[in-house]
C-alpha positions as CSV (number, residue, x, y, z in Angstrom):
1,M,12.0,-47.0,17.1
2,P,9.7,-45.1,15.7
3,D,6.4,-46.4,15.8
4,K,5.1,-44.9,12.2
5,R,7.3,-44.4,8.8
6,P,6.9,-41.1,7.0
7,D,4.7,-42.1,4.6
8,E,2.2,-43.5,7.4
9,I,2.1,-39.8,9.2
10,T,-0.5,-37.1,7.4
11,T,0.2,-33.4,8.6
12,Y,-2.8,-30.9,8.3
13,A,-2.8,-26.8,9.1
14,K,-2.3,-26.3,12.9
15,D,-2.6,-22.8,14.6
16,A,0.7,-20.5,14.1
17,F,2.9,-19.6,16.9
18,I,5.2,-16.9,17.5
19,K,8.1,-17.4,20.4
20,Y,9.7,-14.6,22.0
21,G,13.1,-13.3,22.7
22,D,13.1,-14.1,25.7
23,G,11.6,-17.9,25.0
24,Y,7.7,-17.3,25.8
25,A,5.6,-18.5,23.1
26,A,1.7,-17.4,22.1
27,Q,-0.7,-18.9,19.8
28,I,-1.3,-16.6,16.4
29,V,-4.6,-15.9,16.3
30,S,-4.4,-13.5,13.2
31,M,-1.5,-11.7,11.7
32,K,-1.7,-9.3,8.8
33,P,0.7,-6.5,7.6
34,A,0.1,-3.0,8.3
35,K,1.5,0.4,9.2
36,D,2.0,1.9,12.2
37,N,1.0,5.5,13.5
38,D,4.6,6.4,12.1
39,N,3.8,5.0,9.1
40,N,6.4,1.9,9.5
41,D,6.2,-1.4,8.3
42,V,4.5,-3.7,11.1
43,W,2.7,-7.0,11.9
44,D,-0.3,-6.5,13.0
45,I,-1.3,-9.5,15.3
46,V,-3.5,-10.9,17.9
47,I,-2.0,-13.4,20.1
48,R,-3.4,-16.0,22.9
49,P,-0.5,-16.3,25.1
50,S,0.7,-18.9,26.7
51,D,0.3,-19.5,30.5
52,E,4.0,-18.9,31.1
53,L,4.0,-15.6,29.1
54,I,0.6,-14.8,31.3
55,K,2.4,-15.3,34.1
56,A,5.9,-13.8,33.5
57,Y,4.3,-10.5,32.5
58,D,1.2,-10.2,34.1
59,I,-1.5,-9.9,31.3
60,R,-4.8,-9.7,32.6
61,S,-8.1,-10.4,30.2
62,D,-10.6,-7.8,29.6
63,R,-13.3,-9.8,28.1
64,E,-15.8,-11.3,30.3
65,D,-15.7,-15.1,29.1
66,G,-11.7,-14.5,30.9
67,V,-10.1,-15.5,27.4
68,V,-7.0,-13.3,26.5
69,L,-6.4,-12.4,23.2
70,V,-3.4,-9.3,22.9
71,R,-3.3,-7.3,19.7
72,Q,0.4,-6.1,18.9
73,E,2.4,-4.3,16.3
74,L,5.5,-5.8,16.0
75,P,8.0,-4.3,13.7
76,F,8.9,-6.0,10.4
77,E,12.8,-6.1,11.0
78,F,12.5,-8.1,14.2
79,V,9.9,-10.8,12.8
80,V,11.3,-14.1,11.4
81,H,9.5,-16.4,10.0
82,L,10.9,-19.6,11.3
83,N,9.1,-22.3,9.3
84,P,6.3,-21.9,6.8
85,D,5.1,-25.6,6.8
86,P,1.1,-25.3,8.0
87,S,1.2,-28.1,10.0
88,W,4.2,-26.5,12.2
89,N,4.2,-23.0,11.4
90,W,6.6,-20.9,14.0
91,W,7.6,-17.2,13.7
92,F,10.5,-15.7,15.8
93,Y,10.3,-12.4,17.6
94,L,13.7,-10.6,18.5
95,K,12.4,-8.4,21.3
96,T,10.6,-9.7,24.4
97,Y,6.6,-9.0,24.4
98,K,7.6,-6.1,26.0
99,G,9.5,-4.8,23.3
100,E,12.9,-5.4,24.8
101,I,16.3,-6.5,23.4
102,T,17.8,-9.2,25.8
103,P,21.3,-10.0,26.0
104,A,21.4,-13.2,24.7
105,I,19.8,-12.1,21.3
106,R,22.2,-9.4,21.6
107,K,24.7,-12.0,21.3
108,L,22.7,-14.7,18.9
109,F,22.0,-11.3,16.2
110,K,23.4,-8.2,14.8
111,I,20.6,-6.1,16.2
112,E,22.3,-2.9,15.8
113,L,22.1,-3.8,12.1
114,L,18.1,-4.2,12.0
115,E,17.9,-0.7,14.3
116,E,19.7,0.8,11.9
117,I,17.6,0.1,9.2
118,A,14.6,1.0,11.1
119,E,16.0,4.4,11.7
120,L,16.5,4.7,8.0
121,K,13.1,3.5,7.2
122,K,11.8,6.4,9.2
123,E,14.6,9.3,7.8
124,K,13.3,8.0,4.3
125,E,9.6,8.5,4.9
126,I,10.6,12.3,6.6
127,L,12.5,12.6,2.8
128,R,10.0,11.4,1.1
129,Q,7.1,13.7,2.8
130,G,9.7,16.4,2.2
131,K,9.7,15.8,-1.4
132,E,5.8,15.8,-1.4
133,V,5.7,19.4,0.1
134,A,8.4,20.4,-2.3
135,E,6.4,19.0,-5.2
136,E,3.0,20.5,-4.3
137,I,4.5,23.9,-4.2
138,A,6.5,23.5,-7.3
139,R,3.2,22.6,-9.0
140,L,1.7,25.4,-7.3
141,M,4.4,27.8,-8.4
142,E,3.8,26.3,-12.3
143,A,0.1,26.4,-11.9
144,N,-0.7,30.1,-10.4
145,L,2.5,32.0,-9.6
146,P,0.4,35.2,-8.8
147,T,-1.6,33.3,-6.5
148,Y,1.4,31.5,-5.0
149,I,3.2,35.3,-4.2
150,K,0.1,36.0,-3.0
151,R,-0.1,33.2,-0.2
152,N,3.2,32.9,0.6
153,I,5.9,35.9,-0.3
154,I,3.2,38.9,0.4
155,P,2.8,38.0,4.2
156,I,6.5,37.9,4.4
157,L,7.5,41.2,3.0
158,D,4.2,42.4,5.0
159,Q,6.5,41.4,8.4
160,V,9.8,42.3,6.6
161,V,9.1,46.0,5.5
162,P,8.3,47.5,8.6
163,L,11.2,46.1,10.3
164,A,13.5,47.0,7.1
165,E,11.9,51.0,7.7
166,K,12.8,51.1,11.4
167,L,16.2,49.6,11.1
168,M,17.1,52.4,8.2
169,P,18.0,55.8,9.1
170,N,15.1,58.5,8.6
171,K,15.9,60.6,5.2
172,T,15.8,64.3,5.4
173,K,14.4,66.2,2.5
174,N,17.9,67.9,2.1
175,D,19.4,64.5,1.2
């Protein structure tokens, strides 16, 4: 028999935790959405690893007080919010602490689809950047065509004309 009825229990906000794909856990110290160096969506997360996680991955502290805090960037697609309840806030990362995917996770989840989504996002970003460059070139051409020609076409012609003159047979005055 339970000692308390549900209406006798008061919950309060506690620390959040993250469980990794290999079962190890860590306390979340801070977590915010961000972009990585490749402009991908990530969670910028600072964790306090559990003793088991520290031992399994030989995590060392670089602080004088010995407290182990680790900053990670975890891809959005691989992080699942299991329970948003502030009194039991849990997240699940579909990879290990080192970013590897275990056979058990491959068995449970369609990881290939998540990987494909991540690749498509990268391709989309490359296409977006290419579009921005093309739009800038079009704006420059519209605003000042002579300047565009001077910057972009004339240098090419300066290299092609001497090459074309070398390739063409010499004409004599009699022709």
